[in-house]
VEXVO-403210 format. One line per 10 residues: number of its first residue (from 1); their letters; for each residue y, x, z of C-alpha. Coordinates in nm, 3 decimals, padded with zeros to 5 digits, m for minus. Each point is the difference from the previous one (the first is absolute). Example, Ala and Ser with C-alpha at 12.3 -4.5 7.8 and 13.67 -1.06 7.14 Angstrom:
// VEXVO-403210
1) AS) m00.450 01.230 00.780 ~ 00.344 00.137 m00.066;
This chain:
// VEXVO-403210
1) MAEFSEALFS) m01.167 m00.477 m03.590 ~ 00.136 00.333 m00.189 ~ 00.322 m00.066 00.190 ~ m00.160 m00.026 00.331 ~ m00.223 00.318 m00.048 ~ 00.328 00.182 m00.106 ~ 00.179 m00.091 00.305 ~ m00.303 00.078 00.204 ~ m00.004 00.347 m00.113 ~ 00.356 00.056 m00.009;
11) IFFIETLLNG) 00.177 00.279 00.173 ~ 00.208 m00.274 00.152 ~ m00.290 m00.188 00.138 ~ m00.095 00.358 00.192 ~ 00.339 m00.006 00.150 ~ m00.060 m00.368 00.103 ~ m00.291 00.101 00.187 ~ 00.159 00.276 00.167 ~ 00.308 m00.189 00.089 ~ m00.225 m00.253 00.144;
21) LLLGGILALL) m00.170 00.245 00.204 ~ 00.329 00.117 00.138 ~ 00.113 m00.334 00.061 ~ m00.326 m00.054 00.217 ~ 00.132 00.285 00.245 ~ 00.305 m00.207 00.086 ~ m00.202 m00.314 00.037 ~ m00.251 00.180 00.207 ~ 00.260 00.142 00.246 ~ 00.119 m00.351 00.021;
31) SLGLNLIFGV) m00.345 m00.135 00.109 ~ m00.100 00.278 00.264 ~ 00.234 m00.110 00.266 ~ m00.098 m00.352 m00.013 ~ m00.358 00.070 m00.022 ~ 00.012 00.224 00.292 ~ 00.169 m00.263 00.219 ~ m00.220 m00.274 m00.120 ~ m00.336 00.214 00.062 ~ 00.121 00.067 00.363;
41) IDVVWICYAE) 00.200 m00.306 00.124 ~ m00.153 m00.261 m00.235 ~ 00.318 m00.141 m00.070 ~ 00.156 m00.028 m00.375 ~ 00.369 00.111 00.017 ~ 00.159 m00.243 m00.274 ~ 00.301 00.184 00.085 ~ m00.131 00.328 m00.065 ~ 00.209 00.054 m00.344 ~ 00.315 m00.096 00.173;
51) IIMVGMYLIF) m00.068 00.307 00.239 ~ m00.003 00.206 m00.304 ~ 00.354 m00.168 m00.113 ~ 00.121 00.104 00.343 ~ m00.090 00.350 m00.059 ~ 00.166 m00.010 m00.338 ~ 00.329 m00.125 00.103 ~ 00.041 00.248 00.275 ~ m00.085 00.311 m00.217 ~ 00.247 m00.157 m00.248;
61) WLNTDLGLHI) 00.266 m00.041 00.273 ~ m00.055 00.342 00.145 ~ 00.023 00.162 m00.320 ~ 00.270 m00.202 m00.197 ~ 00.215 m00.128 00.264 ~ m00.001 00.277 00.260 ~ m00.071 00.300 m00.228 ~ m00.307 00.123 00.167 ~ m00.260 00.219 m00.224 ~ m00.279 m00.188 m00.156;
71) IPSMFLGILF) m00.266 00.177 00.183 ~ 00.123 m00.089 00.363 ~ 00.098 m00.322 m00.132 ~ m00.387 m00.076 m00.092 ~ m00.121 00.167 00.340 ~ 00.221 m00.216 00.210 ~ m00.091 m00.310 m00.217 ~ m00.373 00.062 00.067 ~ 00.060 00.047 00.392 ~ 00.207 m00.327 00.005;
81) TGFVGWLTHK) m00.255 m00.196 m00.174 ~ m00.273 00.146 00.229 ~ 00.234 m00.151 00.287 ~ 00.036 m00.332 m00.191 ~ m00.378 m00.023 m00.032 ~ m00.037 00.095 00.378 ~ 00.236 m00.245 00.082 ~ m00.133 m00.286 m00.199 ~ m00.308 00.040 00.166 ~ 00.156 00.011 00.334;
91) LVISKLINAA) 00.208 m00.303 m00.046 ~ m00.208 m00.221 m00.222 ~ m00.340 00.115 m00.116 ~ m00.120 00.053 00.363 ~ 00.034 m00.346 00.084 ~ m00.206 m00.099 m00.314 ~ m00.295 00.215 00.044 ~ m00.232 m00.317 00.118 ~ 00.198 m00.238 m00.193 ~ m00.141 m00.219 m00.277;
101) PINQLIATGG) 00.035 00.176 m00.344 ~ 00.230 m00.257 m00.114 ~ 00.245 00.070 00.275 ~ m00.002 00.346 m00.063 ~ 00.077 m00.077 m00.350 ~ 00.287 m00.211 00.104 ~ 00.158 00.216 00.232 ~ m00.021 00.313 m00.227 ~ 00.124 m00.212 m00.279 ~ 00.295 m00.079 00.225;
111) LLFFFQGAAM) 00.057 00.376 00.049 ~ 00.017 00.009 m00.377 ~ 00.296 m00.223 m00.035 ~ 00.180 00.175 00.328 ~ m00.008 00.337 m00.153 ~ 00.129 m00.148 m00.358 ~ 00.275 m00.191 00.184 ~ 00.105 00.285 00.220 ~ 00.019 00.230 m00.324 ~ 00.228 m00.258 m00.177;
121) IVFGIEFRNM) 00.215 m00.004 00.313 ~ 00.025 00.364 00.021 ~ m00.003 00.124 m00.374 ~ 00.061 m00.312 m00.186 ~ m00.197 m00.120 m00.323 ~ 00.110 00.269 m00.213 ~ m00.238 00.233 m00.164 ~ 00.041 00.368 00.098 ~ m00.094 00.293 m00.180 ~ m00.053 00.359 00.146;
131) GISLGSLALS) 00.073 00.141 m00.358 ~ m00.237 00.270 00.057 ~ m00.243 00.095 m00.294 ~ m00.279 00.238 00.025 ~ m00.035 00.005 m00.366 ~ m00.366 00.026 m00.212 ~ m00.239 00.235 m00.066 ~ m00.076 00.059 m00.366 ~ m00.381 00.046 m00.074 ~ 00.074 m00.002 m00.349;
141) EDIYLSWTRL) 00.237 m00.119 m00.251 ~ m00.120 m00.346 00.056 ~ m00.117 m00.017 00.343 ~ 00.259 m00.014 00.316 ~ m00.101 m00.074 00.343 ~ 00.266 m00.081 00.266 ~ 00.024 00.277 00.296 ~ 00.053 m00.269 00.240 ~ m00.324 m00.168 m00.099 ~ m00.180 00.332 00.023;
151) LSFAISGIIV) 00.159 00.068 00.332 ~ m00.117 m00.339 00.120 ~ m00.383 00.060 m00.138 ~ 00.004 00.332 00.186 ~ 00.137 m00.148 00.312 ~ m00.217 m00.289 00.029 ~ m00.305 00.231 m00.072 ~ 00.093 00.242 00.265 ~ 00.068 m00.288 00.275 ~ m00.338 m00.162 m00.074;
161) IILYVFLSKS) m00.156 00.349 00.046 ~ 00.213 00.035 00.348 ~ m00.091 m00.347 00.126 ~ m00.370 00.055 m00.091 ~ 00.001 00.314 00.207 ~ 00.209 m00.143 00.297 ~ m00.220 m00.307 00.005 ~ m00.341 00.181 m00.028 ~ 00.059 00.343 00.179 ~ 00.253 m00.071 00.265;
171) YLGAAIRAIS) m00.077 m00.180 00.349 ~ 00.294 m00.218 m00.033 ~ m00.134 m00.094 m00.364 ~ m00.324 m00.070 00.127 ~ 00.146 m00.229 00.261 ~ 00.198 m00.209 m00.261 ~ m00.308 m00.014 m00.214 ~ m00.219 m00.125 00.314 ~ 00.249 m00.250 00.074 ~ 00.030 m00.132 m00.346;
181) QDREIMTLMG) m00.352 m00.064 00.028 ~ m00.041 m00.150 00.334 ~ 00.318 m00.071 00.209 ~ m00.174 m00.166 00.300 ~ m00.244 00.283 00.054 ~ 00.256 00.259 00.001 ~ 00.214 m00.216 00.251 ~ m00.291 m00.014 00.231 ~ m00.051 00.405 m00.069 ~ 00.369 00.029 00.164;
191) VDTKKLYLMT) 00.176 00.101 m00.317 ~ 00.352 m00.110 m00.004 ~ m00.021 m00.239 m00.300 ~ 00.385 m00.090 00.014 ~ 00.091 00.378 m00.034 ~ m00.234 00.046 m00.312 ~ 00.163 m00.300 m00.155 ~ 00.348 00.098 00.052 ~ m00.092 00.357 m00.155 ~ m00.166 m00.170 m00.297;
201) SAIGGGLAGL) 00.292 m00.190 m00.079 ~ 00.249 00.271 00.026 ~ m00.206 00.222 m00.252 ~ m00.054 m00.318 m00.220 ~ 00.375 m00.014 00.039 ~ 00.060 00.345 m00.087 ~ m00.235 m00.010 m00.297 ~ 00.251 m00.299 m00.128 ~ 00.281 00.251 00.041 ~ m00.171 00.258 m00.202;
211) AGCLLVLQYD) m00.065 m00.266 m00.286 ~ 00.367 m00.072 00.014 ~ 00.084 00.354 m00.049 ~ m00.161 m00.024 m00.335 ~ 00.100 m00.353 m00.104 ~ 00.363 00.081 00.062 ~ 00.007 00.267 m00.261 ~ m00.119 m00.261 m00.239 ~ 00.141 m00.322 00.072 ~ 00.309 m00.179 00.099;
221) VHPFIGLSFG) 00.022 m00.094 00.367 ~ 00.065 m00.381 00.064 ~ m00.099 m00.231 00.289 ~ m00.289 m00.161 m00.210 ~ m00.183 00.310 m00.134 ~ m00.247 m00.061 00.240 ~ m00.116 m00.321 m00.203 ~ m00.044 00.229 m00.289 ~ m00.272 00.236 00.172 ~ m00.114 m00.240 00.300;
231) PITFIICVMG) m00.249 m00.205 m00.200 ~ m00.097 00.291 m00.206 ~ m00.098 00.211 00.307 ~ m00.185 m00.306 00.166 ~ m00.196 m00.051 m00.313 ~ m00.117 00.351 m00.029 ~ m00.102 00.022 00.377 ~ m00.217 m00.339 m00.062 ~ m00.121 00.165 m00.327 ~ m00.130 00.313 00.193;
241) GLGNMVGGFL) m00.118 m00.180 00.296 ~ 00.267 m00.078 00.308 ~ m00.017 00.283 00.225 ~ m00.165 00.224 m00.230 ~ 00.241 00.297 m00.060 ~ m00.197 00.193 m00.272 ~ m00.096 m00.334 m00.163 ~ 00.379 m00.107 m00.028 ~ 00.062 00.345 m00.130 ~ m00.240 m00.061 m00.292;
251) AAFIFSELIT) 00.084 m00.328 m00.058 ~ 00.378 00.095 m00.059 ~ m00.099 00.227 m00.278 ~ m00.220 m00.288 m00.135 ~ 00.327 m00.253 00.026 ~ 00.216 00.241 m00.150 ~ m00.204 00.102 m00.300 ~ m00.045 m00.408 m00.078 ~ 00.385 m00.034 m00.005 ~ 00.074 00.294 m00.211;
261) IGGYFAEIEW) m00.273 m00.056 m00.253 ~ 00.110 m00.359 m00.006 ~ 00.360 00.099 m00.073 ~ m00.093 00.246 m00.273 ~ m00.163 m00.248 m00.219 ~ 00.223 m00.292 00.087 ~ 00.283 m00.030 00.235 ~ 00.031 00.151 00.357 ~ m00.007 m00.379 00.108 ~ m00.328 m00.042 m00.128;
271) GYVLAFVFFI) m00.110 00.308 00.154 ~ 00.063 m00.174 00.337 ~ m00.165 m00.289 m00.141 ~ m00.317 00.192 m00.068 ~ m00.003 00.169 00.340 ~ 00.020 m00.346 00.169 ~ m00.262 m00.166 m00.202 ~ m00.228 00.298 00.085 ~ 00.078 m00.044 00.368 ~ m00.061 m00.372 m00.010;
281) AMMFLKPEGL) m00.322 00.039 m00.164 ~ m00.117 00.279 00.253 ~ 00.078 m00.251 00.278 ~ m00.254 m00.249 m00.184 ~ m00.270 00.288 m00.015 ~ 00.066 00.213 00.285 ~ 00.243 m00.169 00.258 ~ m00.060 00.292 00.245 ~ 00.156 00.259 m00.226 ~ m00.114 00.231 m00.264;
291) FTRKS) m00.065 00.245 00.270 ~ m00.129 m00.153 00.306 ~ 00.154 00.127 00.351 ~ m00.232 00.267 00.158 ~ m00.120 m00.081 00.348;
């Protein structure tokens, strides 16, 4: 008991909590695009994390193989994943709008394997690293915070604010919110739902590219990196209430803190176990998510 109390009030525990908060920024950014897409189109893209992987590969290729500066490489990566999101909806998702949920899951799951296979054919299965490090911020002699995670935390907060203002204050945002609540009525009112869906998919794809910009600075790029983040992203969206971007944003920080606290007292693997156990328990107690979707 004394050892537990000592660990709980240790300076390293404070560092753990802060790093968990910063990890939540990355996870929140991953969930924003998927929540936006589901909230408007009502189709879960199982392949969403693979679009992030596509963005990471493009950024790596432009910067490392072509020698383009990292900033324009990231900008082009965001534009390209936005186009991939648009094209994915145009060619596949638009045909599934009124399909049974199981058909939607199977089709987007097939896209997941398509993206993985294409990445293996083009780039191989080798792990590739950008070799870029932003270093750490020293808050004290014992507390260090990653600048990349600080950047991710700041960007995710800014994106949430931008999306909130866009959806609540702009005419287009109001149309997107309205169609997410009742697509049949919006169609009868003469709103071109197809264009709104395409625009939403492009925005969601662009957010995937933005997440890829930050992940490529911290993780190796390989064809299966989507499997590392896809399930976690989906779980966070469910925890927050599918389609609820604010709920997903908050759920990301709950999930990340559980991971880091579990890793602090045991091993990082036990941190994931703790987070997943919490998720399973939550699904029994509140299957609609911790934060119900706003109507």
